C-alpha positions as protocol buffer text, in pm:
chain_id: "A"
residue {
  index: 1
  type: MET
  ca { x: 7701 y: 15782 z: 16865 }
}
residue {
  index: 2
  type: ILE
  ca { x: 8067 y: 15870 z: 16804 }
}
residue {
  index: 3
  type: LYS
  ca { x: 8158 y: 16221 z: 16650 }
}
residue {
  index: 4
  type: ASP
  ca { x: 8535 y: 16220 z: 16603 }
}
residue {
  index: 5
  type: PRO
  ca { x: 8712 y: 16260 z: 16267 }
}
residue {
  index: 6
  type: VAL
  ca { x: 9003 y: 16045 z: 16381 }
}
residue {
  index: 7
  type: VAL
  ca { x: 8780 y: 15752 z: 16485 }
}
residue {
  index: 8
  type: LEU
  ca { x: 8572 y: 15796 z: 16167 }
}
residue {
  index: 9
  type: ASN
  ca { x: 8893 y: 15762 z: 15951 }
}
residue {
  index: 10
  type: LYS
  ca { x: 9005 y: 15468 z: 16155 }
}
residue {
  index: 11
  type: VAL
  ca { x: 8674 y: 15288 z: 16120 }
}
residue {
  index: 12
  type: GLN
  ca { x: 8666 y: 15359 z: 15746 }
}
residue {
  index: 13
  type: ASP
  ca { x: 9031 y: 15231 z: 15703 }
}
residue {
  index: 14
  type: GLY
  ca { x: 8920 y: 14901 z: 15862 }
}
residue {
  index: 15
  type: VAL
  ca { x: 8608 y: 14854 z: 15658 }
}
residue {
  index: 16
  type: PHE
  ca { x: 8791 y: 14950 z: 15332 }
}
residue {
  index: 17
  type: ALA
  ca { x: 9065 y: 14690 z: 15418 }
}
residue {
  index: 18
  type: ASN
  ca { x: 8801 y: 14413 z: 15451 }
}
residue {
  index: 19
  type: LYS
  ca { x: 8792 y: 14243 z: 15107 }
}
residue {
  index: 20
  type: ASP
  ca { x: 8457 y: 14090 z: 15191 }
}
residue {
  index: 21
  type: TYR
  ca { x: 8308 y: 14431 z: 15091 }
}
residue {
  index: 22
  type: TRP
  ca { x: 8485 y: 14451 z: 14758 }
}
residue {
  index: 23
  type: PRO
  ca { x: 8281 y: 14354 z: 14438 }
}
residue {
  index: 24
  type: THR
  ca { x: 8292 y: 13987 z: 14335 }
}
residue {
  index: 25
  type: GLU
  ca { x: 8390 y: 13861 z: 13996 }
}
residue {
  index: 26
  type: ASP
  ca { x: 8020 y: 13820 z: 13894 }
}
residue {
  index: 27
  type: GLY
  ca { x: 7966 y: 14191 z: 13969 }
}
residue {
  index: 28
  type: THR
  ca { x: 7790 y: 14167 z: 14310 }
}
residue {
  index: 29
  type: THR
  ca { x: 7860 y: 14477 z: 14515 }
}
residue {
  index: 30
  type: PHE
  ca { x: 7844 y: 14548 z: 14891 }
}
residue {
  index: 31
  type: CYS
  ca { x: 7825 y: 14922 z: 14918 }
}
residue {
  index: 32
  type: ASN
  ca { x: 7523 y: 14888 z: 15149 }
}
residue {
  index: 33
  type: VAL
  ca { x: 7696 y: 14639 z: 15387 }
}
residue {
  index: 34
  type: ALA
  ca { x: 8017 y: 14841 z: 15394 }
}
residue {
  index: 35
  type: THR
  ca { x: 7825 y: 15158 z: 15481 }
}
residue {
  index: 36
  type: GLN
  ca { x: 7624 y: 14970 z: 15750 }
}
residue {
  index: 37
  type: ASP
  ca { x: 7946 y: 14834 z: 15907 }
}
residue {
  index: 38
  type: VAL
  ca { x: 8089 y: 15191 z: 15930 }
}
residue {
  index: 39
  type: LEU
  ca { x: 7772 y: 15320 z: 16080 }
}
residue {
  index: 40
  type: LYS
  ca { x: 7741 y: 15020 z: 16324 }
}
residue {
  index: 41
  type: GLN
  ca { x: 8101 y: 15071 z: 16452 }
}
residue {
  index: 42
  type: LEU
  ca { x: 8014 y: 15438 z: 16514 }
}
residue {
  index: 43
  type: GLY
  ca { x: 7700 y: 15339 z: 16713 }
}
residue {
  index: 44
  type: TYR
  ca { x: 7410 y: 15341 z: 16466 }
}
residue {
  index: 45
  type: ASN
  ca { x: 7241 y: 15014 z: 16379 }
}
residue {
  index: 46
  type: ALA
  ca { x: 6904 y: 15118 z: 16224 }
}
residue {
  index: 47
  type: LEU
  ca { x: 7007 y: 15041 z: 15864 }
}
residue {
  index: 48
  type: GLU
  ca { x: 7121 y: 14680 z: 15910 }
}
residue {
  index: 49
  type: GLY
  ca { x: 6990 y: 14447 z: 15650 }
}
residue {
  index: 50
  type: PHE
  ca { x: 6871 y: 14710 z: 15398 }
}
residue {
  index: 51
  type: THR
  ca { x: 6983 y: 14732 z: 15034 }
}
residue {
  index: 52
  type: ALA
  ca { x: 7108 y: 15069 z: 14915 }
}
residue {
  index: 53
  type: ASP
  ca { x: 6749 y: 15142 z: 14790 }
}
residue {
  index: 54
  type: GLY
  ca { x: 6607 y: 15033 z: 15135 }
}
residue {
  index: 55
  type: MET
  ca { x: 6859 y: 15264 z: 15302 }
}
residue {
  index: 56
  type: TYR
  ca { x: 6756 y: 15553 z: 15080 }
}
residue {
  index: 57
  type: ASP
  ca { x: 6388 y: 15493 z: 15159 }
}
residue {
  index: 58
  type: PHE
  ca { x: 6474 y: 15497 z: 15534 }
}
residue {
  index: 59
  type: ILE
  ca { x: 6717 y: 15778 z: 15544 }
}
residue {
  index: 60
  type: SER
  ca { x: 6515 y: 16021 z: 15334 }
}
residue {
  index: 61
  type: THR
  ca { x: 6215 y: 15996 z: 15562 }
}
residue {
  index: 62
  type: SER
  ca { x: 6375 y: 15945 z: 15895 }
}
residue {
  index: 63
  type: SER
  ca { x: 6413 y: 16214 z: 16162 }
}
residue {
  index: 64
  type: ASP
  ca { x: 6757 y: 16047 z: 16240 }
}
residue {
  index: 65
  type: TRP
  ca { x: 6889 y: 16203 z: 15919 }
}
residue {
  index: 66
  type: LEU
  ca { x: 6896 y: 16557 z: 15769 }
}
residue {
  index: 67
  type: ILE
  ca { x: 6974 y: 16635 z: 15407 }
}
residue {
  index: 68
  type: LYS
  ca { x: 7270 y: 16874 z: 15366 }
}
residue {
  index: 69
  type: PRO
  ca { x: 7413 y: 17068 z: 15077 }
}
residue {
  index: 70
  type: MET
  ca { x: 7731 y: 16925 z: 14931 }
}
residue {
  index: 71
  type: ALA
  ca { x: 7924 y: 17254 z: 15028 }
}
residue {
  index: 72
  type: ASP
  ca { x: 7815 y: 17208 z: 15406 }
}
residue {
  index: 73
  type: ALA
  ca { x: 7908 y: 16848 z: 15404 }
}
residue {
  index: 74
  type: ILE
  ca { x: 8265 y: 16926 z: 15316 }
}
residue {
  index: 75
  type: ASP
  ca { x: 8295 y: 17126 z: 15639 }
}
residue {
  index: 76
  type: LEU
  ca { x: 8083 y: 16902 z: 15854 }
}
residue {
  index: 77
  type: VAL
  ca { x: 8280 y: 16580 z: 15790 }
}
residue {
  index: 78
  type: GLN
  ca { x: 8604 y: 16760 z: 15909 }
}
residue {
  index: 79
  type: GLU
  ca { x: 8438 y: 16780 z: 16250 }
}
residue {
  index: 80
  type: GLY
  ca { x: 8357 y: 16414 z: 16253 }
}
residue {
  index: 81
  type: THR
  ca { x: 7989 y: 16448 z: 16157 }
}
residue {
  index: 82
  type: VAL
  ca { x: 7861 y: 16120 z: 16010 }
}
residue {
  index: 83
  type: LEU
  ca { x: 7736 y: 16168 z: 15653 }
}
residue {
  index: 84
  type: VAL
  ca { x: 7627 y: 15933 z: 15375 }
}
residue {
  index: 85
  type: ALA
  ca { x: 7600 y: 16003 z: 15005 }
}
residue {
  index: 86
  type: ILE
  ca { x: 7314 y: 15803 z: 14852 }
}
residue {
  index: 87
  type: LEU
  ca { x: 7083 y: 15773 z: 14554 }
}
residue {
  index: 88
  type: PRO
  ca { x: 6827 y: 15506 z: 14468 }
}
residue {
  index: 89
  type: ALA
  ca { x: 6818 y: 15294 z: 14155 }
}
residue {
  index: 90
  type: ALA
  ca { x: 6531 y: 15512 z: 14009 }
}
residue {
  index: 91
  type: LYS
  ca { x: 6744 y: 15830 z: 14030 }
}
residue {
  index: 92
  type: LEU
  ca { x: 7048 y: 15655 z: 13896 }
}
residue {
  index: 93
  type: ASN
  ca { x: 6869 y: 15481 z: 13611 }
}
residue {
  index: 94
  type: GLN
  ca { x: 7038 y: 15159 z: 13724 }
}
residue {
  index: 95
  type: SER
  ca { x: 6923 y: 14820 z: 13865 }
}
residue {
  index: 96
  type: HIS
  ca { x: 7013 y: 14918 z: 14225 }
}
residue {
  index: 97
  type: GLY
  ca { x: 7111 y: 15220 z: 14433 }
}
residue {
  index: 98
  type: HIS
  ca { x: 7442 y: 15327 z: 14565 }
}
residue {
  index: 99
  type: VAL
  ca { x: 7555 y: 15455 z: 14903 }
}
residue {
  index: 100
  type: ASN
  ca { x: 7895 y: 15551 z: 15064 }
}
residue {
  index: 101
  type: THR
  ca { x: 8014 y: 15743 z: 15367 }
}
residue {
  index: 102
  type: LEU
  ca { x: 8200 y: 16070 z: 15361 }
}
residue {
  index: 103
  type: THR
  ca { x: 8551 y: 16090 z: 15487 }
}
residue {
  index: 104
  type: PRO
  ca { x: 8755 y: 16379 z: 15631 }
}
residue {
  index: 105
  type: GLY
  ca { x: 9018 y: 16540 z: 15403 }
}
residue {
  index: 106
  type: SER
  ca { x: 9062 y: 16813 z: 15140 }
}
residue {
  index: 107
  type: ALA
  ca { x: 8771 y: 16844 z: 14902 }
}
residue {
  index: 108
  type: ASP
  ca { x: 8799 y: 16738 z: 14543 }
}
residue {
  index: 109
  type: PHE
  ca { x: 8671 y: 16950 z: 14246 }
}
residue {
  index: 110
  type: SER
  ca { x: 8440 y: 16815 z: 13976 }
}
residue {
  index: 111
  type: GLY
  ca { x: 8461 y: 16992 z: 13654 }
}
residue {
  index: 112
  type: LYS
  ca { x: 8150 y: 16806 z: 13545 }
}
residue {
  index: 113
  type: TRP
  ca { x: 7948 y: 16924 z: 13847 }
}
residue {
  index: 114
  type: ASP
  ca { x: 8138 y: 17259 z: 13855 }
}
residue {
  index: 115
  type: SER
  ca { x: 8173 y: 17233 z: 14225 }
}
residue {
  index: 116
  type: LYS
  ca { x: 8381 y: 17117 z: 14512 }
}
residue {
  index: 117
  type: THR
  ca { x: 8293 y: 16766 z: 14634 }
}
residue {
  index: 118
  type: PRO
  ca { x: 8352 y: 16597 z: 14971 }
}
residue {
  index: 119
  type: LEU
  ca { x: 8580 y: 16288 z: 14993 }
}
residue {
  index: 120
  type: CYS
  ca { x: 8431 y: 15955 z: 15045 }
}
residue {
  index: 121
  type: MET
  ca { x: 8517 y: 15597 z: 15114 }
}
residue {
  index: 122
  type: ASN
  ca { x: 8365 y: 15407 z: 14821 }
}
residue {
  index: 123
  type: LEU
  ca { x: 8305 y: 15035 z: 14772 }
}
residue {
  index: 124
  type: GLY
  ca { x: 8113 y: 14987 z: 14447 }
}
residue {
  index: 125
  type: ARG
  ca { x: 8160 y: 14834 z: 14111 }
}
residue {
  index: 126
  type: VAL
  ca { x: 8496 y: 14706 z: 14000 }
}
residue {
  index: 127
  type: GLY
  ca { x: 8717 y: 15000 z: 13938 }
}
residue {
  index: 128
  type: THR
  ca { x: 8531 y: 15232 z: 14163 }
}
residue {
  index: 129
  type: CYS
  ca { x: 8668 y: 15118 z: 14505 }
}
residue {
  index: 130
  type: PHE
  ca { x: 8873 y: 15391 z: 14669 }
}
residue {
  index: 131
  type: ARG
  ca { x: 8947 y: 15520 z: 15016 }
}
residue {
  index: 132
  type: ALA
  ca { x: 8950 y: 15908 z: 14982 }
}
residue {
  index: 133
  type: LYS
  ca { x: 8838 y: 16052 z: 14645 }
}
residue {
  index: 134
  type: GLY
  ca { x: 8567 y: 16299 z: 14565 }
}
residue {
  index: 135
  type: GLU
  ca { x: 8203 y: 16191 z: 14543 }
}
residue {
  index: 136
  type: ASN
  ca { x: 8228 y: 16275 z: 14171 }
}
residue {
  index: 137
  type: TRP
  ca { x: 8434 y: 15958 z: 14126 }
}
residue {
  index: 138
  type: ALA
  ca { x: 8155 y: 15753 z: 14302 }
}
residue {
  index: 139
  type: PHE
  ca { x: 7843 y: 15892 z: 14138 }
}
residue {
  index: 140
  type: GLN
  ca { x: 7773 y: 15996 z: 13785 }
}
residue {
  index: 141
  type: ILE
  ca { x: 7529 y: 16264 z: 13907 }
}
residue {
  index: 142
  type: PRO
  ca { x: 7543 y: 16456 z: 14235 }
}
residue {
  index: 143
  type: PRO
  ca { x: 7412 y: 16233 z: 14519 }
}
residue {
  index: 144
  type: GLU
  ca { x: 7194 y: 16338 z: 14805 }
}
residue {
  index: 145
  type: ILE
  ca { x: 7405 y: 16382 z: 15127 }
}
residue {
  index: 146
  type: TYR
  ca { x: 7242 y: 16311 z: 15467 }
}
residue {
  index: 147
  type: ALA
  ca { x: 7393 y: 16392 z: 15806 }
}
residue {
  index: 148
  type: LEU
  ca { x: 7321 y: 16172 z: 16105 }
}
residue {
  index: 149
  type: VAL
  ca { x: 7150 y: 16427 z: 16335 }
}
residue {
  index: 150
  type: SER
  ca { x: 7299 y: 16288 z: 16657 }
}
residue {
  index: 151
  type: THR
  ca { x: 7648 y: 16387 z: 16529 }
}
residue {
  index: 152
  type: LEU
  ca { x: 7554 y: 16735 z: 16415 }
}
């Protein structure tokens, strides 16, 4: 597993530039596949083939991952720790879940959440694709954030 903020940024830049991960005109999204690609390039393959909901089920029960408070995640990602933000469909009250990877950089501030939020690389619905904005731009409610234990 690679723990390096420069490599993490470079991998995320490459995935973000790949338009195959951007939403289609019919509304199909690929947040799960984009996240899996980032993780795979960093050396973690256990989530391949899962939907965002399947990824949540795995991550939330796996000893590979450890839930972290949002405030801690802001500092951890600066060190190159691999982190994902994720919520399943049931918690989002939507038809499917959402997932993205955190990215190094200055934290954002959410007035709605009244807290600092880590930056992320987000590939979701049309209008929600960005390279380095706060998690508050990717999720309507605060997501659960998990750190890949091997990068802590």
